[in-house]
MIKE-670361 format. One record per atom (N, C-alpha, C): x, y, z; residue in three letters. Coordinates in steps of 0.2 Angstrom, whole numbers, padded with zeros to 4 digits, always signed. Example, Ala and Ser with C-alpha at 12.3 -4.5 7.8 and 13.67 -1.06 7.14 Angstrom:
2
+0066-0028+0039ALA +0062-0022+0039ALA +0066-0016+0039ALA +0064-0011+0035SER +0068-0005+0036SER +0064+0000+0039SER 
END
This chain:
53
+0058+0026-0038MET +0054+0017-0037MET +0047+0015-0035MET +0044+0015-0039ALA +0037+0015-0037ALA +0037+0006-0031ALA +0030+0006-0030LEU +0028+0001-0022LEU +0023-0002-0027LEU +0027-0009-0027LYS +0023-0015-0031LYS +0018-0014-0026LYS +0012-0019-0028GLU +0003-0021-0026GLU +0003-0023-0020GLU +0010-0028-0019ASN +0009-0033-0013ASN +0015-0030-0008ASN +0018-0029-0009SER +0024-0024-0007SER +0019-0023+0001SER +0024-0026+0006ALA +0024-0025+0011ALA +0025-0020+0017ALA +0026-0013+0010ARG +0026-0008+0015ARG +0019-0003+0012ARG +0017+0004+0014VAL +0013+0007+0014VAL +0015+0015+0012VAL +0012+0019+0009LYS +0015+0025+0012LYS +0008+0030+0014LYS +0013+0032+0018ILE +0010+0038+0022ILE +0008+0045+0023ILE +0008+0050+0025ALA +0010+0056+0023ALA +0009+0061+0031ALA +0011+0063+0033SER +0016+0067+0038SER +0017+0074+0038SER +0019+0074+0045THR +0025+0083+0043THR +0028+0084+0047THR +0036+0085+0048LEU +0037+0084+0057LEU +0042+0092+0056LEU +0042+0095+0061LYS +0049+0099+0060LYS +0053+0101+0058LYS +0054+0106+0055LYS +0061+0108+0048LYS +0068+0106+0054LYS +0066+0107+0058GLU +0072+0104+0062GLU +0076+0098+0062GLU +0068+0094+0065ASN +0068+0088+0063ASN +0071+0084+0058ASN +0067+0083+0051LYS +0068+0083+0044LYS +0073+0087+0041LYS +0079+0089+0042ASP +0085+0091+0040ASP +0091+0087+0045ASP +0089+0084+0050SER +0096+0081+0055SER +0092+0072+0052SER +0086+0072+0049LEU +0086+0067+0047LEU +0090+0063+0041LEU +0090+0070+0038ASP +0092+0069+0029ASP +0099+0068+0030ASP +0100+0075+0037ALA +0109+0073+0039ALA +0113+0066+0038ALA +0106+0065+0043LEU +0111+0056+0045LEU +0109+0054+0038LEU +0103+0053+0037SER +0100+0047+0030SER +0108+0048+0026SER +0110+0055+0024SER +0117+0055+0023SER +0122+0054+0023SER +0125+0053+0031GLU +0132+0051+0034GLU +0131+0045+0033GLU +0125+0042+0036THR +0127+0035+0036THR +0122+0030+0028THR +0120+0033+0021ASP +0118+0030+0021ASP +0113+0027+0017ASP +0107+0029+0022ILE +0102+0020+0026ILE +0098+0029+0024ILE +0092+0025+0020PRO +0086+0027+0017PRO +0082+0026+0022PRO +0080+0038+0024ILE +0074+0038+0027ILE +0068+0034+0029ILE +0067+0033+0023SER +0061+0027+0025SER +0064+0021+0033SER +0071+0018+0031LYS +0072+0014+0035LYS +0073+0016+0043LYS +0076+0023+0043LEU +0075+0026+0050LEU +0070+0027+0050LEU +0063+0031+0049LEU +0060+0029+0053LEU +0055+0024+0053LEU +0056+0017+0049ASP +0053+0010+0051ASP +0058+0013+0059ASP +0065+0011+0059ARG +0067+0009+0064ARG +0064+0014+0071ARG +0064+0021+0070ALA +0061+0025+0073ALA +0056+0023+0076ALA +0050+0021+0071ILE +0042+0021+0075ILE +0044+0013+0079ILE +0050+0012+0079GLU +0050+0000+0082GLU +0053+0004+0088GLU +0057+0008+0090LEU +0059+0009+0097LEU +0052+0012+0098LEU +0049+0017+0096LEU +0048+0021+0099LEU +0039+0016+0102LEU +0039+0013+0096LEU +0033+0008+0101LEU +0035+0003+0104LEU +0041+0000+0108LYS +0043-0004+0111LYS +0043+0000+0116LYS +0045+0005+0118GLU +0046+0009+0121GLU +0038+0013+0127GLU +0035+0011+0123TYR +0029+0011+0125TYR +0024+0005+0128TYR +0026+0001+0126GLN +0024-0008+0126GLN +0028-0010+0133GLN +0032-0005+0137LYS +0034-0004+0143LYS +0032-0006+0149LYS +0027+0000+0145LYS +0022+0003+0153LYS +0018+0001+0154LYS 
END
């Protein structure tokens, strides 16, 4: 699916540990939640954790 120009989403490129990617793929398959949404949630939780400090 192509991103629209006015989309609120942006592309990023990064690398992950293989075991994290495998676990992420498995979680996405089990929950039917797209990986992009899982990553959004993980980043939100991480940012929240660091803002408390």
